[in-house]
N, C-alpha and C positions, 0 to 999 in steps of 0.2 A: 443504264447499265454501267457506264464508265464510272459514275459517282460511287456506286455500290462496291465495285472492285477496288477503287482507290481507298475507300474507308476500310475495307478488309485488309488491304496491304499495309496501311498505316497502323492498324491495330496489331498486326502480326509483327511488324518491325518494332513498334513501340514496346510491346511486351518483351522482346529480346533485349532491348536497351535497358529496360527497367530491371530485368533479371541479372544482367551483367553488373549493374550498379548495386543491386541488392547483395549479390555475393561479395562484393568488395567492401561494403559499408555496414553489413548487418550484425556482426558479432560484438557482444559485450560480455564481460565475465558475469556469470550467474551467482547470486548470493542466496544461501539457504534462508528459508523463512523460520518462524518461531518453532515449527515442528520438524525442522531440519530437512525440509523438502526443497529440491531445486526444480523450479518450473522453467520450461523453455518459454520465454516471453517474446512476443513479436516486437521488433524495433520499429523505428520510423519508416523504414523501407517496406516492412511487412504491411503496415497500415496503408501506406501509399499503394502498394500492390493490391490490397483488398479493395480499396476505393476504386482503383482502376478497373478491376474485374467487375465490380458492381456496376460501374458506369457502362462498361461494354455489354454486360448482361442486359441492362435496360435498353441500351441502344440497339443491340441485335434483335431483341424481342420486339421493340417498337418498330424497327425497320421491316421485320417480317409481317407484323400486323398491318403496317402502312402499305406494304406491297399488295397485300390481299385486298385491302379496301380500295386502293387506287388502280389495281390491276396493272401495276407497273413492275417489271422485273420479277414477276410472281414465281416463276420456276426457280430462278437463282435463290431467292429468299426462302422459298419453301424447302429447298434442298439443304441450304447452308444455315439458315437462321436458327431453327430449333437446336441443332447440335452445338452451334457456337454459343447460343444463349445458355444451354445446359453446362457447357464447359466453363464459361465465365462465372456462372452461378456456383458451380462446384469449387472453382478457384477462390471465390470470395468466402465461401463457407469454410474451406480448409484454412485459409490464412487468418480469418477473423475469429473463428470460433474454436476449432480443435486445439487442444493443449495436451502437453505431456509433462508430468512431474514425477520425480523419483526420489526415493530415499534408499538407505541400505536395506530396508525391510520389504518394500513393495514399490509398485509403479501405479500411478493414477493417470487415467486417460479421460479427457472430456470430449464427448461427441454430442449428437442431438439429444440423447437421453440423459445427459448430465455427466457428472464425475463417476467413474468406476474404478474401484481399487482392485489391483491384480497382483497376486503373489509372483515373485520372481520365478518360481518353479513353473508357473503357467505361461510365462513369456517365452515365445520361440525366437523372437528377435524383431528388429525393425529393418525392413528391406525396402529398397527403392523399386517401384514399378515404372516401366518406361513411359506410360501414359498417365497413370493415376498418382504418381509421386510417391512419397514415403508412406508406408503403411505398417502399422503395428500388428504383428502376427501373434495370436494368443491361442493356446490349446483349445480345441473344441469350438472355436468361433471363426467367423469370417474376418479377414484382415480389415482393420479400421484405418481410414486416412488420418494422418496427423501432420501438423506443421512442425518441423524439427529445425528450423533455421531461426537464429536470433540469440538473444541473451540467455545464457545457460546451456547452450547446446553442447559445448565441449565437456562441461561437468557431467551432464547426463550421459554423454558418450562414454566417459570414464567409468560410470556406474555400470553401464551395459558391458564394458570390457571386463570389469571386476567379476561379473557373474557369467562371463564367457558367452555372452549373447551378441549376435551380429547387430551392428548399428551402421547401416549404409544409407545415409541421406542422399 
């Protein structure tokens, strides 16, 4: 049981240290592509955070399965393993896959179903959720998670401000 608690504490503290480093070193100026779109691209720290989330997702899932097989610390891992595995998997998905790019005419968002083009009139804003992170709010749809940290974030924020849409990462 002590080993499991130690691993969980190391993971929690490690993620906090990575997040502080990420906030300090993540930003670079975004450059428009050939279609004049600015994409928020993850930097080195985003990829590191994604790899870390993937590793913890696999570790937490593996430890949960191992505890069931070996009947060791089974209550602890059945209670904490699945939510921690899901949280780390969600973190890996958001940092590695979701994208946001914007032009003066529209916004594009990439999620599991691919790129979707959204008119500025349909965008309600980008707001931060205390647990789920930044989410893009669109008229008539559920909020979609999006990674808004990294190269190009300031330029996209300026476009949101130009259209008087909230941008709260």
